[in-house]
N, C-alpha and C positions, 0 to 999 in steps of 0.2 A: 811591795804593795803600793798600788796607785792611790794617791791621796784623793779623797772624794771632794769634788767641787760642787756637787749637788746638795740640796737641802731636804727638808722634811717632806715636801710634796712628792719628790722623786722617790724618797725612801718608802713612803706609803704605797706608791704605785708598784714598786719592786715587790713589796710584800703581798699586795692584792692580786697581782697578775702573774703567778708562777705557772705559765701555761705551756709555752712551746720551747722556751730557751732561745728563741730567735728574736733578735732585736729589730727595732724599726730600721728600714733600709738606710744606709749611710747617706745616699744622695739626698734623702729627705732631711736628715739631721743637718747636713751641711747647708741646705737651702733655708732651714730655719735660722741658721746663723747669718746667712746672706740677707734675708729679709729683715732681721732685727738690727743688723748693722745699718742698712739703708734707712730703717725707721728712726733710729737714734739720730742720724745726721739730719733727716728731714724735720724731726721734732725740734732740733736745735735751730734750724733755719727759720722755723715758724715761731721761734721765741718761747716754746713750751718747755724746753729742757735746757738746763745750764750747759754752756758750750763745752766746758772742761769735762763734766760728767758724761755728756753725750759722746765725746770723743773717746773716753775710756771705755764706754759701753760698746761703741762701734769697733774699736780695736779688738776688744775681747770677742765680739761677734765675728769679726774677720778671721780670727784664729780658729773659731769653730767652723766657719765656712771653708777654711783651708784644710780641714781634717786633722788639726793638731790636737783635738780633744775628743776623738771618736770614742775613747774608752770611758768617757763620762756620761754616756747615754745607755744605761743598762736596762731600760724598761722593755718588757715583752711587747712584740708587735700586736699581739691580741690583748688589747687594753680597752679602755673606754673609747667608744666609737667615734668621738669627735677628735681624738688625738690630744685632748686636754692634758693628759699626763705628760706626753712628750713636749708639748709647748711649755708647761711648767718646768720640766727638766731643763729645757734650753734657757728659760728665764733665770733659773737658779744658777746654772753654770756660768752664764754670761755675767750675772750680777757679782758672783764671787770673784771672777776674773777681773772685773772692772774695779773692784776694791771699795774703799770707804764711801759710804753714802749711796751706793747703787742698790736700789730696791727691785726685786724681781718683777713685781706687778706694777708699781707706780712708775717706774722708769724704763726698764727693759721692755715691758709689755705696753707701754704708753700708746694709746690710739689703736690698740689691737684687741682681738679676742681669739681664743683658740679656734673658734668657729670660722674665722676668716683667714687666720694665719696658717693653720695646719694644712687645710686644703690648698692654699696658695703654694705652700712649699712642695706639696705632692705634685701639683700641676707643673711647677717649674722644674722639679727634679725629672719628671717624666719627659718634659719638653727637651731639656738639655740632653738626656740620654738618647732620645730619638734623633735629634738633629745632629749631634756631634759623634754618635757612635753607631746607632742602628742604620740610619740611611746610608752612610759610607760603606758599612759592611754589606748591605744588600746591593749597592752599586758594584762592589768588588765581586760578589758572587755572580751577578748578572753579566759582568764583563768576562768572567772566567768561562761561563757557559757559552757566551757569544763567540769567544775565541775558539772554543771547540767546534761550534757550529761551522765556522769558516774552515777549520782544519779538516772536518769530516764532510765537506760539501759534496765530494765526488764518490763517497762510499755508499753504494746502493745496497739495500737490504729489503727484507719483507716488511711491509706494514702489518699492523695487527689491530683488529677491532673485535670486541667481545672475546679477547684472548685467542682469536682464531686468525689464521693467515688472511691477509688482505693484500691489496695491490702494493707494489713496491714504493718505497720512499727512500730518502737518503738519511744516513745517520745525522748529517748536518741539519736536515730539516727538523728532526726530533729535538736536537739540542737548541736550535733556534727557538722552538716552541718553549722549551724550558727557560731560556733567557728572557723571553717575553713575559712569561708568568712571573718571574722574579721582579722584573722591572715594573710591571703593572702593580704588583704588590707593594713595591717601594713607593710608587706614586700614590697608592691608596693611603698608606701611612702618612706620607708627606701632606696629603690633603687635610688631615686632621689637626695639623699643628696650629693653625690659626685659632681654632676654638680651644685647643688645649692651652694656649697661651693666655686665654681670658681668665684672670684670677679674681677671686671674690674679695681681695684685700680692700678694707674700708667699710665693709658691711658690719663689722664687729659682731654682736651677738646674734642678730636675727636678720640682718640685711639693711637695717635702717640707718646704720652709721652712728649710732649713739656713742658719745664720749670720744669721738675722733674729729679732728679738724677737717673742714670740707675740702681742703687742698692736700691732705695727708696722702691719701691713696694714690692720687694722680702723680704726685711727686715721687713717691716710693717706686711706683711702677716705672716711671721714666728713668730713675737711677738704675734699677735692675736691668732694664732693657739696654741702657747705655753701657753698663759695665760688661754685659754678657753678649750683646748682639742678638739676643733671642727675641722672638716676636711676642713680648709680654704686653698685654693690653687690658683695658677695662672690659668688664663683662657686658653683654648685651642688655642684661637686666640684673640688678643686684640681688633680687630675691630668687631668681632662677639660679644664679651663681652660688648662692648660699644653700638653697634647699636641695639642689640636685647635683649629681656628679656625672651628668650625661656625657661630657667630653671625655672622661676617663673610660666610660663604657664604649664610646665610639672608637677611641684609639685601640682598645682591646679587641674590638670587632675586626679592625683592619689587621691587627697582628694575627688574629685567628685565620684570616684569609691567607696570609703569608704562610702560616703553619700548614694549612690545607694544601697549598701549592708545593711546599717543600716535601710533604708526604707523598704526593703524586710523583715528583721528580726523583726522590730517593728510592721509592719503590721501583720505578722504571729502571733506574740505573742498576739497582741490585739484580733485577731480573735479566737485564741485558748482559750482565756479567756472570750470570749463573752458569754452572758447569764445573770445570771447563769442557768436559766431554758430553755430559748427560743433561745439560741444561740448554739455554738459548745460546750462550757463548758468542755474542756478537761484539763484545768489548772485553778488554782486560782492565781490571781495577788495580790500583797500586797495591803492592804487597807490603803491608805495614808491620805485620806481626804474625806469629803462628796462629793458625785458625783452629787448631785442635791440640789437645794434650795427648791424644792417642792416635789420630790419623795423620800420618806423615805427609807433609807437603800441602796440606789443606789451607786455602786462602779464603777468608770470609769478608763480606762487605761491611767491615766494622764501622766506617764513617757513615754510610747510609743508615746503618742501624742506630747510630747516635742521633742522626737527624730525625728519624722516625720517633724515637723516644722523646726527644725535646719537643717535637711538634705535638705529640699527645699531651705533654705537660702544659704547653701553651693553650691548647684547646680546653683542657681542664681548668686552667687559670681563668680563661674567659667565662666559663660557666659560673665560677664563683664571683667574678666581677659583675656579671649580669645580675645575679641574685643580690649582691650588695648594692648595686645601683638602683634596683627597683624597690629597695627597702627604706628609702628616705621617707621621713614623715614630716609633713608641714614645713617648717622653716629651716630644717637641717637634715642632711644625710648623716647618719651616725654609723656608717660602716667604712669610714675612710681608711683606717689602718689596714683593713683587709684589702681594700682596693689598691692601696699603695704597695703592699707586699706582693700581690699577684701581678700587678701591671709592671712594676719595675723588675720583677723576676722574669716575666715574659720578654721584656725588652733586652735584658741581659742575656738570656738564653739564646734568643734569636740572633743577637749581635755576635756572640762568640761562635755559635754553631754555623752561621753563614760563612764566616771567615775560615773556619775549620773545613767545611764542606768544599769550599773553593780551593784551598791550598793543599789539603791532604787527600782529596779524592778527585775532584773535577780536573785539576791541572795535570794529574798523572794518568788520566784515562787514555788507553791506546785502542785502536780498532783491531779486532780479530779478523784479519782479512779472509781467512778460510771460513770462519763462521758467517761472515757477511755474505760471501759468495754463495755459500750453501743455502742460506735463507732466501737470498734474492732469486736464485735459480729454482728453488724448491717450491715457492708459493704458486699454487694453481690459480690464484686470484688474478694473475696476469691475463687470464682468458677474458677478463673484462674488456681489455683493449681490442678483442676480436668482435665485440658486439656490433660496432658500426659496419663491419664487413660481412658477417655471417648471421647476425641476429642473436638475441639473448638465449633462445631455446636451443639452438644448435651448439652455442658455446657451453651451455649447461650440460648437454649430453657429452661433450668432449671432456669436461671436468669430471663428470661422474665416471666415465670410462677410465680416465687417468687415475682417479682415486681408487677405484676397485682393482685395477691391474697393477698399480704401483709404478707405471711407466711414465715417461716424460710427456709434457703437454704437447710439444712439437710433434713427437712421434704419433701420438693419438690423433692430433689434428690432421696430420697428413692422411691417416686412414679414413678420416671423415671427409676427405676431399678438399681440404683447405690448401690453396696453392702456396708454394714456398715463398713467392714474392710477397704475399699477404702476411705470412708469418714473420718475414724479415721486417716488414714495415710496422706491423702492429706490436710485435713482442720485443722491441728494443727497450731494455730495462731502464736505461738512463732517460729516454724520452718519456716513458711512463711515469717515472719518479718526478720529472720536471713538471709534468702536467697535473700530478695529483694534488699539488698544493692549491690549485685553483678550483678543484672539484669537491664534491660532497662525498 
């Protein structure tokens, strides 16, 4: 049995909030340790805390930040909305680790309030997860899609709009579009990091900075930024930073856009691989496992299905974050544990799923040459290229006859008096696909 390093306030919170069985996200717990370690050292520099006691507190906080005491944070994530219970939990654990003379409130929490420390830890945790994990994962997925765009550059196929046959494109053009979606989504997320790094530390209870040294917050932020290399900075306004969690809502909104993009891409890839005989069948997806317990040889788009489920969860998380963000009242938002849970959950899901999608699906996609040729040759929308030669109305009549008779476009066009030289010039599929990227 693990010895309890926490005290009475933590115990009360465990008893008061038996809600989900889900604890506060560990990145937040570890950042509470990091903030309190930096705070102890700064308070010693300012002459406010005995140097020996400060170093013992800082060493204990460093251990929490390193994840050595994750099991000492048992409080449910659905707790008091300021995160006070988790802040007290951190104070008690660090004080007990620091030993004789260390007081949870007077020393470990010196110059701080739950109202500025807990949201600061949430912001920093989300910032680190975005910068160090999510952005590289999105880069990886974007690169994987771009590599396939190059590989598939010469594979002509039918385009589709409204789920109906359209003028030809290349498979490479489709995948280049997917790569651009992911890369723009990555940039949208990256654009939020400056504001995400603005933390309310130093505001204490209501933003006024009561009971903290005027240099405390600036020095702590400088330590945190120096230790991590993250863009941690002062807020634009201390009262905005305390009362609202708009930066968390903004990040979540950018994550939602990524989820929307991944939904489109995963749906397309699943449809392109559908079949193999009775669907679209233009690509082959990697065969990762049996697709059916009863139908022999069936292969399912299992990774795209994971991506679609994760994307739905991220979009759902964003809805909860939006509601939590709008429910701040006066000088404090009190939905911060909810925001932390859902935002860090979304970051984690998108990080792991982006790499999974890239490595277990995109990297193994192969073109179905027969299916591509069938769709490229079969789309009657190539008649669009005849418009400059014979006009829209005559081209429409040719398409209608071809559709009704089931015959090829060239054969019907000849019957309508279109010269062979015109057909050869207008209906070159590679030329049509090359020109389609510039048209509407």
